[in-house]
C-alpha positions as CSV (number, residue, x, y, z in Angstrom):
1,M,-50.3,32.9,-152.0
2,A,-47.5,34.6,-152.0
3,R,-45.1,36.2,-149.0
4,L,-43.2,39.0,-148.8
5,F,-39.4,36.7,-148.7
6,D,-40.6,34.3,-150.5
7,P,-39.1,34.2,-154.1
8,I,-39.5,35.2,-157.3
9,T,-38.8,33.8,-160.5
10,L,-39.1,36.1,-164.4
11,R,-37.7,34.9,-166.9
12,G,-34.9,32.8,-165.8
13,V,-33.9,35.2,-163.0
14,T,-34.9,34.8,-159.8
15,I,-35.1,37.4,-157.2
16,R,-34.7,36.8,-153.5
17,N,-37.3,38.1,-152.4
18,R,-40.9,40.3,-153.1
19,L,-39.6,43.5,-150.7
20,W,-37.9,46.2,-153.4
21,L,-36.1,49.0,-153.8
22,P,-37.5,51.4,-156.2
23,P,-35.5,53.6,-158.6
24,M,-35.8,57.3,-156.8
25,C,-33.4,60.4,-158.3
26,Q,-30.4,60.9,-156.2
27,Y,-29.4,63.7,-158.2
28,S,-25.4,62.7,-157.1
29,A,-23.3,62.3,-161.0
30,D,-21.7,64.8,-161.6
31,A,-22.9,67.8,-164.0
32,E,-20.1,68.0,-166.3
33,G,-16.4,66.6,-167.2
34,N,-15.1,63.5,-168.2
35,H,-17.2,61.3,-165.4
36,A,-20.4,63.4,-166.5
37,A,-23.9,61.5,-166.1
38,H,-22.3,58.5,-164.5
39,P,-22.3,57.0,-161.0
40,N,-19.8,57.7,-158.6
41,A,-18.8,57.1,-155.0
42,W,-22.4,58.8,-153.6
43,H,-23.9,56.1,-155.8
44,L,-22.1,53.1,-154.9
45,Q,-22.3,53.6,-150.9
46,H,-26.0,53.9,-151.8
47,Y,-27.3,51.0,-153.5
48,A,-24.6,48.4,-151.8
49,A,-26.5,49.4,-148.7
50,R,-30.2,48.4,-149.3
51,S,-28.8,46.1,-151.1
52,V,-26.8,44.3,-148.3
53,G,-29.2,45.6,-146.0
54,G,-32.0,42.7,-148.1
55,F,-34.3,44.1,-150.3
56,G,-34.7,41.1,-153.1
57,M,-33.9,44.1,-156.4
58,V,-32.1,46.6,-156.4
59,I,-33.9,49.0,-159.6
60,V,-31.0,51.8,-160.3
61,E,-33.0,55.5,-160.6
62,A,-33.9,56.8,-163.6
63,T,-31.0,56.8,-165.7
64,A,-31.5,58.7,-169.5
65,V,-30.8,57.3,-172.8
66,N,-28.9,60.6,-174.1
67,R,-27.7,63.8,-171.8
68,Q,-30.8,65.4,-173.3
69,G,-33.2,63.5,-171.0
70,R,-32.3,63.3,-167.5
71,I,-34.8,65.4,-165.0
72,S,-31.2,67.9,-163.5
73,P,-27.9,68.3,-165.0
74,Y,-26.9,66.0,-162.2
75,C,-28.3,62.5,-162.9
76,L,-27.1,59.6,-164.3
77,S,-27.5,58.9,-168.6
78,L,-25.9,56.0,-169.7
79,E,-25.5,56.6,-173.4
80,D,-22.9,55.2,-175.6
81,E,-19.5,52.6,-174.9
82,A,-18.2,54.9,-173.0
83,D,-20.3,55.1,-170.5
84,V,-20.7,51.4,-169.2
85,A,-17.2,51.0,-167.5
86,A,-19.3,52.7,-164.6
87,F,-22.3,51.1,-164.8
88,A,-21.0,47.9,-164.9
89,R,-18.7,48.6,-161.4
90,L,-22.6,49.6,-159.6
91,A,-24.2,46.6,-161.4
92,D,-21.4,44.2,-159.3
93,T,-21.8,46.5,-156.3
94,I,-25.6,45.4,-156.1
95,R,-25.1,41.6,-157.1
96,L,-22.1,41.3,-154.1
97,G,-25.1,42.1,-151.1
98,G,-27.1,39.6,-152.4
99,A,-29.6,42.0,-154.7
100,T,-30.8,41.2,-158.0
101,P,-29.3,44.5,-160.3
102,A,-31.5,46.4,-161.8
103,I,-32.1,49.3,-163.5
104,Q,-34.4,52.0,-165.0
105,L,-34.3,53.7,-168.2
106,N,-35.8,57.1,-169.4
107,H,-36.4,60.0,-170.6
108,A,-37.2,63.3,-168.9
109,G,-39.1,65.3,-171.9
110,R,-40.7,67.9,-171.1
111,K,-40.0,67.8,-167.4
112,A,-35.8,67.8,-168.6
113,S,-32.8,70.2,-167.5
114,G,-34.5,70.6,-164.5
115,P,-32.9,71.1,-160.7
116,P,-32.0,68.3,-158.6
117,G,-35.7,67.2,-156.1
118,W,-34.1,69.6,-152.9
119,E,-34.5,73.2,-155.2
120,R,-37.4,75.3,-157.1
121,S,-35.4,75.3,-160.0
122,L,-32.5,76.2,-162.0
123,P,-30.3,79.4,-161.6
124,K,-31.9,81.5,-164.2
125,G,-29.4,81.4,-167.1
126,S,-27.4,78.8,-166.0
127,P,-25.2,76.9,-168.2
128,L,-26.3,73.8,-167.0
129,A,-29.9,73.7,-168.9
130,W,-31.4,73.0,-172.3
131,Q,-34.0,73.4,-174.7
132,T,-36.8,70.5,-173.9
133,V,-38.3,68.4,-176.6
134,A,-42.3,66.6,-176.0
135,P,-44.7,65.0,-177.9
136,S,-46.0,68.2,-178.1
137,A,-45.5,71.5,-177.6
138,V,-47.2,72.1,-174.4
139,P,-45.9,73.4,-171.0
140,F,-45.5,70.9,-167.8
141,S,-46.8,74.3,-165.6
142,T,-47.3,78.1,-166.7
143,H,-43.7,78.3,-164.5
144,S,-42.0,75.5,-167.4
145,P,-40.1,76.6,-170.4
146,M,-42.1,75.9,-173.4
147,P,-40.8,71.8,-174.6
148,T,-40.1,71.9,-178.5
149,E,-42.0,68.8,-180.1
150,L,-40.6,66.2,-181.2
151,S,-40.2,65.2,-185.2
152,E,-41.2,61.8,-186.6
153,A,-37.5,61.4,-187.3
154,Q,-36.8,62.6,-183.7
155,I,-39.5,60.0,-182.3
156,E,-37.8,57.5,-184.4
157,E,-34.1,58.1,-182.7
158,L,-36.0,57.8,-179.7
159,I,-37.2,54.8,-179.7
160,A,-33.6,53.7,-181.2
161,Q,-32.0,55.2,-178.2
162,F,-33.8,53.5,-175.9
163,A,-32.9,50.2,-176.8
164,R,-29.2,51.5,-177.1
165,S,-29.4,52.2,-173.4
166,A,-31.0,48.7,-172.7
167,R,-28.4,46.5,-174.8
168,L,-25.3,48.5,-172.6
169,A,-27.2,48.1,-169.4
170,V,-26.9,44.4,-169.9
171,T,-23.5,44.2,-170.8
172,A,-23.0,46.6,-167.7
173,G,-24.3,43.5,-166.0
174,F,-28.1,45.0,-164.9
175,D,-30.1,41.4,-164.9
176,V,-33.1,43.6,-165.5
177,I,-34.6,46.4,-167.8
178,E,-36.8,49.1,-166.2
179,L,-38.7,51.2,-168.5
180,H,-39.9,54.5,-167.4
181,A,-43.5,55.5,-168.9
182,A,-43.9,57.2,-165.5
183,H,-44.8,60.8,-162.6
184,G,-45.1,62.8,-166.8
185,Y,-41.6,62.0,-168.3
186,L,-41.4,61.3,-171.6
187,I,-43.4,58.3,-172.4
188,H,-46.3,59.3,-169.8
189,Q,-46.6,62.5,-171.2
190,F,-47.2,60.5,-175.1
191,L,-49.6,58.3,-173.2
192,S,-51.7,61.7,-171.9
193,P,-53.9,63.3,-173.8
194,T,-53.4,65.9,-171.2
195,S,-49.8,66.4,-172.6
196,N,-50.1,64.9,-176.3
197,R,-51.8,67.1,-178.8
198,R,-50.4,65.3,-181.7
199,E,-52.5,64.6,-184.8
200,D,-50.3,62.6,-186.2
201,R,-49.6,58.3,-185.8
202,W,-48.4,59.3,-182.6
203,G,-51.5,61.4,-181.4
204,G,-55.1,61.3,-181.0
205,S,-56.8,58.3,-179.7
206,S,-55.7,55.7,-177.5
207,E,-54.3,52.8,-179.2
208,N,-52.2,56.3,-181.2
209,R,-51.0,57.1,-177.9
210,S,-49.8,54.1,-176.4
211,R,-47.8,53.3,-180.2
212,F,-45.0,55.6,-178.9
213,L,-44.5,53.5,-175.3
214,L,-45.2,50.0,-177.6
215,A,-42.8,50.9,-180.5
216,V,-39.9,51.1,-177.1
217,I,-40.8,48.1,-176.3
218,D,-40.5,46.0,-179.3
219,A,-37.0,48.2,-179.7
220,V,-36.1,47.2,-176.3
221,R,-37.2,43.4,-176.1
222,A,-35.5,42.6,-179.6
223,V,-32.0,43.4,-177.9
224,I,-32.3,42.2,-174.7
225,A,-33.4,39.2,-175.1
226,D,-34.4,36.2,-171.9
227,A,-33.6,39.6,-169.8
228,P,-36.9,40.5,-167.5
229,L,-38.6,43.4,-168.8
230,I,-40.8,46.0,-166.0
231,V,-42.6,48.7,-166.9
232,R,-43.6,51.7,-164.7
233,L,-46.7,53.3,-165.7
234,S,-48.9,55.6,-164.1
235,A,-52.1,54.3,-164.0
236,S,-54.1,57.6,-163.9
237,D,-53.5,61.2,-164.1
238,W,-56.0,61.2,-161.3
239,L,-58.2,63.8,-163.1
240,E,-61.0,61.1,-163.8
241,F,-61.9,60.8,-159.8
242,G,-62.9,64.7,-159.5
243,E,-60.0,66.7,-160.0
244,E,-60.5,69.8,-162.0
245,S,-59.2,70.5,-165.3
246,D,-58.1,73.4,-166.6
247,E,-57.3,72.0,-170.3
248,V,-60.8,71.8,-170.9
249,G,-61.4,69.3,-173.6
250,Y,-57.7,67.2,-172.5
251,P,-59.1,64.2,-170.3
252,G,-56.5,62.8,-168.7
253,W,-54.3,59.4,-169.1
254,T,-57.2,57.2,-167.4
255,L,-56.8,53.8,-165.3
256,A,-58.9,51.9,-167.5
257,E,-56.5,52.6,-170.2
258,S,-53.7,50.8,-168.0
259,V,-55.4,47.6,-167.6
260,E,-56.1,47.9,-171.9
261,L,-52.3,49.2,-172.2
262,A,-51.2,45.7,-170.1
263,R,-53.0,43.4,-171.9
264,T,-51.4,44.5,-174.8
265,G,-47.4,45.6,-173.4
266,A,-47.6,42.0,-172.1
267,E,-48.0,40.4,-175.6
268,H,-45.0,42.9,-176.8
269,G,-43.0,41.3,-174.2
270,V,-43.7,42.9,-170.7
271,D,-42.9,40.1,-167.5
272,F,-43.8,42.8,-165.0
273,W,-46.0,46.1,-164.1
274,D,-44.4,48.4,-161.8
275,V,-48.3,50.7,-161.2
276,S,-47.6,54.0,-159.8
277,S,-49.7,56.9,-160.2
278,A,-50.1,60.8,-161.2
279,G,-46.8,63.3,-161.6
280,N,-48.0,64.1,-165.8
281,I,-50.0,67.2,-164.2
282,P,-49.3,69.3,-161.8
283,Y,-52.9,70.3,-160.8
284,A,-54.2,67.4,-160.3
285,P,-52.4,66.0,-157.1
286,P,-52.7,62.3,-156.1
287,R,-55.2,62.2,-152.4
288,I,-52.1,59.9,-150.5
289,A,-53.3,57.9,-147.6
290,P,-51.5,55.0,-146.8
291,G,-51.7,52.6,-149.6
292,Y,-53.3,54.9,-151.8
293,Q,-51.2,53.0,-155.2
294,V,-52.1,49.2,-154.3
295,P,-55.8,49.9,-155.5
296,F,-53.5,50.7,-158.6
297,A,-51.7,47.2,-158.9
298,Q,-54.5,44.7,-157.9
299,K,-56.8,46.5,-160.7
300,I,-54.3,45.6,-163.4
301,R,-53.3,42.5,-161.6
302,C,-57.0,41.4,-161.4
303,E,-58.5,42.6,-164.8
304,A,-55.3,42.9,-167.3
305,G,-54.0,39.2,-166.1
306,V,-50.0,40.8,-165.4
307,P,-48.0,40.5,-162.3
308,T,-47.4,44.1,-160.9
309,S,-45.8,45.7,-157.7
310,A,-47.6,48.3,-155.5
311,V,-46.0,51.3,-154.6
312,G,-46.8,54.5,-152.3
313,L,-46.6,55.2,-148.3
314,I,-46.3,51.5,-147.3
315,R,-44.2,52.4,-144.1
316,S,-44.5,48.7,-142.3
317,A,-43.8,44.7,-142.4
318,G,-47.7,43.9,-142.1
319,Q,-48.7,46.0,-144.7
320,A,-46.4,45.2,-147.0
321,E,-47.4,41.5,-146.3
322,Q,-50.7,41.9,-146.3
323,V,-51.0,43.5,-150.5
324,L,-49.2,39.8,-151.1
325,V,-51.3,37.5,-148.9
326,T,-54.2,39.4,-150.3
327,G,-53.0,39.1,-153.8
328,Q,-53.0,42.7,-154.4
329,A,-49.5,42.6,-156.1
330,D,-46.9,40.3,-156.8
331,A,-44.2,42.5,-155.0
332,V,-43.7,45.5,-152.9
333,E,-41.9,48.7,-153.3
334,V,-40.5,50.5,-150.6
335,G,-38.9,54.0,-151.3
336,R,-38.8,56.7,-148.5
337,V,-38.5,54.7,-145.7
338,A,-35.6,52.8,-147.2
339,L,-33.7,55.9,-147.7
340,H,-33.9,57.1,-143.7
341,D,-33.0,52.9,-143.0
342,P,-31.4,51.0,-145.7
343,Y,-31.6,47.4,-143.8
344,V,-35.3,47.7,-143.5
345,A,-35.9,44.5,-145.2
346,N,-33.6,42.7,-143.0
347,R,-35.4,44.2,-140.2
348,W,-38.6,43.3,-141.8
349,H,-37.2,39.5,-142.6
350,E,-36.8,39.2,-138.8
351,E,-40.4,41.1,-137.6
352,L,-42.2,38.2,-140.0
353,D,-39.5,35.4,-138.9
354,R,-37.6,35.7,-135.8
355,D,-36.0,32.5,-137.2
356,A,-34.4,34.0,-140.2
357,T,-30.6,34.7,-140.3
358,V,-30.1,37.0,-143.4
359,W,-27.9,39.4,-142.4
360,P,-24.2,38.4,-144.2
361,L,-22.0,36.2,-142.8
362,Q,-19.6,39.4,-142.1
363,Y,-21.7,41.2,-139.7
364,Q,-23.6,37.9,-137.6
365,R,-21.3,38.0,-134.8
366,G,-22.7,41.9,-134.7
């Protein structure tokens, strides 16, 4: 029986506990200039505080594999050798606080070129906007721009770009790589029949729609040696739970497909599954409640036989501990709470074990 502050080892990388900081976009990178898309002073202080604050692993926000894959012009991108130094400083900063540095690699597909998370849209005609791409020419919503359908050659190039960015991330000092296959971004767009209408080998059957992710996994695994590889997965589009679809004939990605994908992904070298949900269909929102996504992590863990982390409105030490001791997941990720309390991991550690000494030596006399 695992406890929240027990260590966990993935492929030889020992993480000090099972309470992790999930990737959360900060929308704070420079949009233009010599340092565009690089981590800056904001990112250094943000991630350093959560590392010192006691999280076992700190996963850096969605980092695009090329500039066109950024969620917004203010997001990070790790595209070539010139980007490595800024990311290396960030990885070193996270490690200094005691946490394991990880990074999430992403391409936003049809959800790229958007505004910061606190804005509704980029100004009309903004010079910072660009043409988006997707598996099929299907916009995210009626208010979204039309993406360009990717050619086979472009798909192959994107697979290579994921591998290149993963190699650069390892060079920069990140111990763990995570692939973003959730929340309606490009890999999720390939998985879901609501966004993937292709009739070639990249679309149609569940096997074909999963092909892009598995190809990315294979390419990344080939270049990161024994670094642990995590996939963040939207376990369901939520259409299967009674949500109405105005896309007749196109069901969403399902939990059963996620279980099968997790089994197959493990055979391709995935070590861990970060289980979330939704994000690809604006008219099918999840039914939000405390711990509402934990059952997805549990089902994938039990039926696919793979380790998982649970996310989604986990707000207390007792709630997080219960997820682990009942075997619902192998780790817990806490996002929103950590935004207003960077030291929540240390506070929860003391709450669960009053004899624990969890603060850095520099702070203990406080």
